[in-house]
PAGU-586330 format. One line per 8 residues: number of its first residue (from 1); their letters; for each residue x, y negated, z negated of C-alpha. Coordinates in pm, 1 decimal, always signed. Layout:
NUM = a = X:Y:Z; ...
//
This chain:
1 = mkrsiavl = +1210.6:-11257.2:+2307.0; +882.1:-11099.2:+2214.8; +950.5:-10828.0:+2475.2; +1288.3:-10748.8:+2315.0; +1134.9:-10729.9:+1970.2; +861.0:-10490.7:+2096.5; +1119.5:-10260.1:+2252.2; +1318.7:-10250.2:+1929.4
9 = lllamvlc = +1007.7:-10169.0:+1728.0; +911.2:-9885.8:+1965.5; +1263.7:-9740.7:+1946.9; +1253.7:-9749.5:+1568.2; +918.9:-9566.2:+1562.8; +1050.4:-9288.7:+1793.4; +1360.1:-9238.5:+1577.9; +1142.8:-9224.3:+1266.3
17 = lagcgekq = +910.1:-8962.1:+1413.0; +1205.0:-8752.2:+1529.7; +1353.7:-8756.5:+1178.5; +1023.4:-8648.2:+1021.2; +987.3:-8355.4:+1268.3; +1328.5:-8217.2:+1183.0; +1252.2:-8237.0:+813.2; +926.7:-8045.6:+853.1
25 = ktegekvt = +1098.3:-7770.3:+1053.4; +1355.7:-7719.5:+784.0; +1078.6:-7671.5:+533.6; +936.3:-7390.6:+744.0; +604.7:-7541.9:+847.2; +475.6:-7492.4:+1197.5; +494.0:-7817.6:+1390.9; +366.9:-7899.9:+1737.3
33 = paatgept = +625.8:-8134.7:+1880.5; +510.7:-8451.6:+2051.9; +587.3:-8494.6:+2416.1; +891.1:-8713.3:+2470.9; +1110.3:-8802.3:+2757.3; +1441.2:-8635.3:+2805.4; +1553.4:-8424.3:+2505.8; +1804.0:-8592.4:+2290.2
41 = gtpestps = +1992.0:-8262.4:+2226.2; +1962.0:-7881.0:+2196.2; +1807.2:-7789.9:+1862.5; +1966.3:-7516.4:+1655.1; +1755.9:-7194.5:+1664.1; +1715.9:-6971.1:+1361.5; +1742.8:-6602.7:+1474.9; +1429.8:-6398.3:+1407.7
49 = pepteeit = +1490.5:-6092.2:+1188.5; +1477.7:-5759.6:+1373.2; +1161.0:-5560.1:+1292.3; +1214.7:-5285.8:+1033.9; +1100.9:-4940.5:+1154.8; +836.2:-4795.8:+925.5; +945.5:-4449.0:+798.2; +684.7:-4189.8:+701.7
57 = ptpdtpkl = +816.4:-3988.2:+408.1; +852.5:-3615.3:+481.2; +657.9:-3404.4:+232.3; +868.8:-3173.4:+21.2; +865.0:-2814.1:+146.8; +749.4:-2583.9:-134.0; +1038.3:-2388.0:-271.0; +1022.5:-2014.0:-213.1
65 = phtelteg = +1007.3:-1819.4:-539.5; +1309.3:-1629.4:-656.5; +1269.9:-1269.2:-757.3; +1502.9:-992.7:-865.1; +1374.5:-645.3:-792.0; +1501.1:-292.4:-809.9; +1356.8:+27.5:-673.5; +1041.5:+165.4:-827.1
73 = pyyaigtt = +990.9:+526.0:-939.9; +996.7:+830.9:-717.3; +649.5:+962.8:-646.2; +473.9:+1223.9:-432.6; +128.7:+1232.1:-274.3; -60.3:+1555.1:-212.7; -409.2:+1647.8:-95.8; -660.6:+1896.7:-226.1
81 = mdgsaylg = -890.3:+2053.6:+33.1; -1082.1:+2280.4:-203.5; -1419.8:+2152.2:-92.6; -1458.5:+2324.7:+245.1; -1785.0:+2508.6:+307.3; -1869.8:+2703.3:+619.1; -2245.8:+2669.7:+607.8; -2475.7:+2596.9:+900.3
89 = satsnqpa = -2207.0:+2459.6:+1131.7; -2270.1:+2484.3:+1503.0; -1896.2:+2501.9:+1567.8; -1748.5:+2818.1:+1424.8; -1401.6:+2667.4:+1377.9; -1525.2:+2368.8:+1179.4; -1671.6:+2363.6:+828.4; -2020.6:+2229.0:+771.1
97 = fatgidfi = -1872.2:+2019.7:+491.8; -1514.6:+1939.0:+397.8; -1349.3:+1733.6:+127.8; -996.7:+1603.0:+104.6; -884.4:+1405.6:-199.9; -534.4:+1263.9:-242.1; -351.8:+1279.4:-576.1; -41.5:+1080.8:-665.6
105 = ylteegyp = +230.1:+1195.3:-908.8; +536.2:+1025.0:-1054.2; +843.3:+1247.9:-1043.3; +1100.5:+1027.8:-1215.6; +1167.2:+972.1:-1584.5; +1102.9:+639.3:-1757.8; +746.9:+543.8:-1658.6; +512.5:+712.9:-1909.1
113 = elaqrlkd = +243.8:+439.8:-1908.3; +223.3:+421.8:-1528.5; +229.1:+801.2:-1498.8; -64.2:+829.3:-1741.5; -257.0:+565.7:-1546.9; -204.4:+754.5:-1220.7; -302.2:+1081.7:-1385.8; -628.3:+925.6:-1505.0
121 = eniqhses = -695.9:+800.4:-1152.5; -637.7:+1149.4:-1013.2; -888.6:+1297.1:-1255.8; -1148.3:+1028.8:-1189.6; -1135.7:+1072.2:-812.6; -1134.2:+1448.2:-844.9; -1451.4:+1437.0:-1055.7; -1619.4:+1196.7:-812.4
129 = gayyqdei = -1538.7:+1428.7:-524.4; -1658.0:+1735.7:-713.9; -1990.3:+1568.1:-794.7; -2040.9:+1463.2:-433.6; -1950.0:+1811.8:-318.2; -2203.7:+1975.2:-551.3; -2480.9:+1746.0:-429.8; -2400.0:+1799.4:-62.5
137 = lkilseqt = -2377.6:+2176.5:-97.6; -2724.5:+2179.7:-253.7; -2857.3:+2003.0:+52.7; -2667.5:+2221.5:+298.3; -2781.1:+2541.3:+127.5; -3136.0:+2448.9:+227.0; -3036.3:+2338.5:+576.5; -3216.1:+2541.5:+845.5
145 = erfdkgwy = -3103.8:+2359.3:+1158.8; -2751.9:+2391.9:+1286.5; -2556.5:+2077.3:+1365.1; -2251.2:+1993.4:+1567.9; -2072.2:+1745.9:+1344.6; -1961.4:+1857.7:+999.6; -2019.5:+1644.0:+692.7; -1712.3:+1521.6:+506.1
153 = yfdqimpe = -1572.1:+1334.4:+206.6; -1211.1:+1218.6:+248.9; -1033.4:+1003.6:-11.2; -690.9:+903.7:+122.2; -407.5:+713.5:-48.0; -194.9:+464.8:+146.2; +112.7:+335.7:-44.2; +164.6:-40.6:-33.5
161 = rndsavfs = +440.2:-144.5:-272.7; +676.1:+21.9:-517.4; +938.3:-178.0:-704.0; +1032.4:-273.8:-1060.0; +748.7:-530.2:-1077.2; +447.8:-384.2:-894.1; +322.7:-38.6:-799.8; +30.6:-59.1:-558.5
169 = ytrclrey = -165.1:+146.6:-306.9; -507.2:+162.7:-144.2; -763.5:+439.2:-138.0; -976.3:+471.8:+174.1; -1290.9:+674.0:+111.9; -1458.7:+798.4:+429.6; -1792.8:+977.5:+406.4; -2040.3:+1129.2:+652.0
177 = ngviaten = -2371.8:+1275.0:+531.9; -2517.9:+1385.5:+861.8; -2675.5:+1046.5:+930.6; -2430.8:+764.6:+873.2; -2053.9:+737.5:+838.1; -1917.2:+490.0:+583.3; -1574.0:+366.9:+485.1; -1478.3:+197.6:+159.9
185 = vtgyvfdt = -1129.6:+63.8:+85.4; -1015.3:-7.3:-273.2; -685.7:-157.7:-380.6; -495.4:-44.6:-692.8; -228.2:-276.6:-833.9; -31.5:-192.8:-1149.4; +248.9:-346.5:-1349.6; +526.3:-92.3:-1295.5
193 = ktgepldi = +668.8:-122.8:-1645.6; +347.7:-128.3:-1851.8; +113.2:+63.8:-1623.4; -154.1:-203.6:-1678.3; -384.9:-287.9:-1386.7; -322.6:-637.7:-1249.6; -608.9:-877.6:-1177.6; -595.6:-1129.5:-896.0
201 = tdvikdtd = -557.3:-1406.1:-1155.0; -241.5:-1235.0:-1283.5; -62.7:-1276.5:-951.9; -225.7:-1589.2:-799.3; -219.5:-1922.2:-985.0; -512.2:-2082.2:-800.5; -770.6:-1843.0:-658.3; -965.8:-2134.4:-509.1
209 = vlqeemra = -694.4:-2162.5:-246.3; -726.8:-1790.8:-172.2; -1101.6:-1836.3:-134.7; -1061.9:-2126.2:+107.4; -795.7:-1939.8:+303.3; -1028.2:-1642.0:+342.7; -1319.7:-1866.6:+438.6; -1115.7:-2049.4:+703.9
217 = cieaqygg = -986.4:-1726.1:+854.9; -1335.8:-1574.8:+875.2; -1463.3:-1891.8:+1040.1; -1179.4:-1883.6:+1291.5; -1237.1:-1516.5:+1371.1; -1615.6:-1507.8:+1394.6; -1734.2:-1868.4:+1418.7; -1746.4:-1876.0:+1797.1
225 = knvlldsw = -1912.4:-1537.9:+1841.0; -2260.5:-1630.6:+1714.6; -2263.8:-1345.3:+1468.1; -2232.8:-1525.4:+1135.0; -2549.2:-1575.9:+932.8; -2662.5:-1934.8:+882.6; -2613.6:-1884.8:+510.2; -2284.5:-1696.6:+538.4
233 = dnvftqlf = -2085.1:-1971.4:+366.2; -2298.9:-1960.9:+52.8; -2308.7:-1581.2:+58.6; -1931.0:-1567.1:+81.8; -1896.5:-1802.6:-216.1; -2111.7:-1568.1:-422.2; -1924.2:-1258.7:-303.5; -1591.7:-1414.3:-397.0
241 = gfghygwv = -1722.1:-1531.2:-734.2; -1831.1:-1178.8:-823.4; -1504.9:-1027.5:-698.4; -1687.5:-852.5:-416.1; -1385.7:-831.0:-189.0; -1084.7:-603.2:-175.1; -717.3:-683.3:-221.3; -382.8:-523.2:-278.7
249 = ysddgiey = -35.4:-665.9:-339.5; +218.5:-593.8:-67.2; +571.2:-728.7:-26.7; +444.8:-1003.5:+203.8; +172.7:-1125.9:-32.7; -195.0:-1059.2:-96.6; -359.3:-833.3:+158.9; -735.8:-884.2:+139.4
257 = wvemeylt = -1047.7:-757.0:+315.2; -1415.9:-852.4:+327.6; -1714.5:-643.1:+433.3; -1868.1:-836.7:+721.9; -2207.3:-667.3:+693.8; -2291.6:-920.7:+421.2; -2200.4:-1219.5:+637.4; -2319.0:-1119.8:+984.6
265 = enltelyr = -2625.6:-988.7:+1161.6; -2502.5:-644.3:+1261.6; -2126.7:-603.1:+1203.5; -2014.3:-333.1:+959.7; -1640.1:-380.0:+1004.0; -1387.7:-506.4:+750.9; -1219.5:-839.1:+803.5; -856.0:-814.6:+693.7
273 = gtlkvteh = -609.6:-1093.6:+629.7; -296.1:-1186.8:+434.8; -215.6:-1472.2:+198.7; +159.8:-1482.4:+259.4; +422.7:-1581.5:+5.0; +617.4:-1769.1:+272.0; +315.1:-1987.2:+356.3; +188.0:-2053.9:+3.4
281 = pelfteqy = +486.2:-1995.5:-229.6; +353.0:-2230.9:-497.4; +46.6:-2009.7:-552.6; +223.6:-1688.3:-651.4; +318.6:-1594.8:-1006.7; +693.4:-1551.6:-977.3; +702.2:-1251.9:-1209.4; +517.6:-1035.5:-955.4
289 = vgdftgdl = +645.3:-1171.3:-625.6; +762.8:-891.1:-398.3; +1047.9:-843.8:-155.5; +902.0:-1077.7:+107.0; +1243.4:-1132.4:+269.9; +1312.7:-763.6:+312.7; +1660.2:-772.4:+162.4; +1622.7:-811.0:-215.1
297 = lkeredrv = +1588.7:-450.8:-325.3; +1888.9:-309.0:-506.1; +1956.6:+54.1:-580.3; +1958.0:+158.1:-942.4; +2278.0:+325.2:-1052.1; +2098.6:+543.8:-1306.8; +1847.5:+679.5:-1056.0; +1827.8:+1059.2:-1030.6
305 = dpktaqsp = +1660.4:+1201.0:-722.4; +1427.2:+1484.9:-829.9; +1525.4:+1672.0:-514.6; +1876.9:+1715.0:-656.5; +1780.2:+1768.1:-1019.5; +1685.9:+2133.6:-989.0; +1868.3:+2447.3:-1098.7; +2165.7:+2556.4:-883.5
313 = vyeevlle = +1954.4:+2851.0:-769.5; +1728.0:+2617.7:-580.3; +2015.3:+2459.7:-393.4; +2201.8:+2784.5:-327.6; +1927.7:+3015.6:-207.7; +1568.5:+2919.5:-279.0; +1538.9:+2634.1:-30.0; +1677.3:+2857.0:+243.2
321 = liegvgal = +1426.8:+3128.3:+156.7; +1144.4:+2875.7:+161.6; +1252.8:+2754.0:+504.7; +1235.3:+3116.8:+617.5; +865.9:+3165.6:+537.9; +704.3:+3298.6:+853.6; +1039.8:+3390.1:+1006.8; +1282.9:+3584.0:+781.0
329 = nfdecttl = +1239.4:+3959.4:+765.0; +1295.1:+4173.2:+456.6; +1659.6:+4261.7:+532.5; +1753.9:+3900.4:+603.0; +1615.3:+3793.4:+264.9; +1805.1:+4061.9:+74.0; +2123.3:+3964.4:+259.3; +2084.5:+3606.3:+135.2
337 = ldmtdlsy = +2034.6:+3725.0:-221.5; +2331.7:+3957.9:-204.2; +2553.4:+3656.1:-136.7; +2470.6:+3524.8:-487.0; +2505.2:+3660.7:-839.6; +2125.9:+3694.4:-869.8; +1978.5:+4030.6:-952.4; +1648.8:+4111.2:-783.0
345 = spvppeea = +1385.8:+4384.0:-765.4; +1298.9:+4485.1:-409.9; +1010.5:+4694.2:-277.7; +1122.1:+4757.8:+82.4; +877.8:+4845.9:+362.1; +970.5:+5212.6:+362.6; +888.2:+5243.5:-7.3; +573.2:+5029.0:-14.1
353 = eeeqpnit = +263.8:+5248.1:-34.0; -13.0:+5080.7:-235.1; +135.0:+4733.2:-208.4; +303.6:+4513.4:+47.2; +683.6:+4488.1:+60.5; +804.5:+4230.5:-188.1; +1105.3:+4092.8:-373.7; +1115.1:+3948.5:-726.0
361 = fydptngd = +1398.8:+3764.6:-898.0; +1443.7:+3527.5:-1192.8; +1642.5:+3208.3:-1223.5; +1898.9:+3277.9:-1500.9; +1917.8:+2904.4:-1581.6; +1555.7:+2849.7:-1684.7; +1376.7:+3181.8:-1649.0; +1161.7:+3072.4:-1354.3
369 = kvymlfwp = +1017.4:+3361.7:-1157.0; +1031.4:+3379.3:-776.5; +813.2:+3631.4:-595.9; +817.7:+3694.9:-220.4; +556.9:+3890.5:-26.0; +610.0:+4025.7:+326.6; +344.1:+4082.5:+587.7; +342.4:+4248.8:+931.4
377 = kdgvnmtg = +420.9:+4002.0:+1205.2; +106.0:+4107.2:+1385.0; -126.6:+4029.3:+1099.2; -433.8:+4141.7:+1292.0; -337.4:+4501.6:+1364.6; -103.4:+4527.7:+1064.8; +182.1:+4630.1:+1292.7; +523.5:+4496.9:+1373.6
385 = entlslly = +812.9:+4378.0:+1162.3; +744.8:+4265.7:+805.2; +834.9:+3899.2:+767.1; +812.3:+3664.7:+471.8; +460.1:+3520.9:+440.9; +413.6:+3411.7:+79.2; +667.2:+3280.9:-171.7; +570.5:+3191.2:-529.3
393 = vmpaktng = +774.8:+2979.4:-769.0; +642.1:+3027.0:-1123.6; +816.2:+2812.0:-1386.0; +870.9:+2986.5:-1717.4; +753.7:+2686.5:-1923.9; +483.1:+2529.1:-1707.0; +125.9:+2643.4:-1654.4; +128.0:+2598.5:-1278.6
401 = fllvtdny = +314.4:+2727.8:-976.3; +421.0:+2658.0:-619.9; +291.3:+2866.2:-330.8; +464.2:+2844.5:+6.5; +265.8:+3034.1:+267.1; +167.6:+3066.3:+629.9; -150.6:+3246.9:+522.0; -45.3:+3587.8:+643.8
409 = hsssveyd = +100.0:+3443.7:+965.0; -227.9:+3276.7:+1063.0; -131.1:+2911.5:+1016.1; +159.3:+2673.7:+986.6; +353.5:+2678.6:+658.8; +186.5:+2501.0:+363.5; +339.8:+2382.6:+35.9; +76.1:+2414.3:-236.6
417 = vidrsfpe = +110.7:+2326.2:-604.0; -146.6:+2463.7:-845.4; -230.0:+2178.2:-1083.1; -405.0:+2300.4:-1398.3; -410.2:+1967.9:-1576.9; -771.6:+1886.3:-1491.0; -1039.6:+1896.2:-1763.4; -1240.7:+2211.7:-1817.0
425 = kdglpsqr = -1569.9:+2244.0:-1633.3; -1856.2:+2434.1:-1793.5; -1614.7:+2564.2:-2054.7; -1381.7:+2714.4:-1795.3; -1027.9:+2610.1:-1703.5; -1016.2:+2378.8:-1406.2; -739.8:+2357.2:-1148.4; -670.6:+2208.6:-807.7
433 = tvtfadve = -460.6:+2336.5:-521.0; -265.3:+2032.8:-402.9; -94.0:+2051.6:-63.9; +221.4:+1846.9:+2.2; +385.4:+1747.3:+328.1; +722.5:+1901.0:+237.9; +870.2:+2137.9:-14.6; +1088.7:+1871.1:-176.6
441 = dalavllq = +783.8:+1674.9:-293.7; +609.0:+1991.2:-404.5; +907.0:+2104.6:-612.9; +952.5:+1754.3:-755.1; +595.6:+1757.4:-886.0; +614.0:+2112.6:-1019.1; +954.7:+2088.4:-1186.2; +987.7:+1716.4:-1263.1
449 = gfylyype = +645.7:+1549.4:-1268.9; +475.3:+1819.3:-1474.0; +773.1:+1851.4:-1706.4; +792.4:+1476.7:-1771.3; +429.1:+1369.1:-1792.1; +198.9:+1670.6:-1835.8; +250.5:+1810.1:-2187.6; -84.5:+1989.8:-2165.0
457 = lf = +71.1:+2228.7:-1913.8; +325.9:+2365.2:-2162.0
//
């Protein structure tokens, strides 16, 4: 009897413990089940939730700026080589000293402020070159020893950008004074509409990023070559703070350069890099962003090419005569003129006594004078057929002229414009002979650029 009662009590305790365990599981607490005999049944299992994959948010790609551009103004670049001096050179065919200074002219209407700015730049660089030339010639005049390599001063323009927002170019000044050759590059960036120079802060919203970009690129380029000064980082910070670096605005972005002689032991080269619009679009002032895609420029319907804005005489006969310098003989030139309604005054070879054969005619549209001079094909012995060697175009209303010449058959054909817009020197009129690569640019400057933006020449 006692045994039966004990068994019943043990069974009751087991059932009680089993009921408590199920209750605790339903409440979510962790329970270590007690060991029992055979399981009384299969417990229901609560499915574990599948793990949620953690997603890293993708940073927003900076939006490329939108810009609407049209073509900028027509312009022409010429070079004056007035500063050649054949003194003390060991090589007879080379000057002891030579200068070459580029000038830039606008040849399209509608940009008076920019044209004035470019004119001022022309004058400034002309005066700098003239001063340098005077100083060098003083030294060379006292030179007693001959030398092989001529001294020089070359100031060359390289166009960078020309659209309705920005007009920019660089000037590369190369000098040699008999001892050391130097090169200095300067960027010029103007607002096309206002002609005002643009500062880096006008086109870049955060110049600190530009500074860090430049620093990182210099480190990447030179860091492993053991050439950077220990203090180069601090020196660069000071150079940047004082604006002692060069830059210009191109279509792609900011082209910049740094003189490495300040940051290295013995390097004198320029480090060049680009802060690109496509890589840092958020940094660029949208107003001045260029055609970085290469397909945004649109032609202006009101644009008039200065090459086609001349008098009919230029299209009908003058350009053909100019192309004939060095080749056309006297009879061939008169034949061309006879095909037009132009009247001309010839001095043929058989009638020329105290002067060379020549032809003169006037443009009936504007009164411009054209004068052609012929020279014997063998310019040394003054023999042979007389062919066209010099052709002058002298506008009736402009104090300047165009000279197309092969220098009496001794050189290739040159297209020279006489620019008399430069300030007087020592009380005397000052002028420059500016040589252009082709006759179209030369005529555009003489007949369009001067007419539009040089009132002092009238």
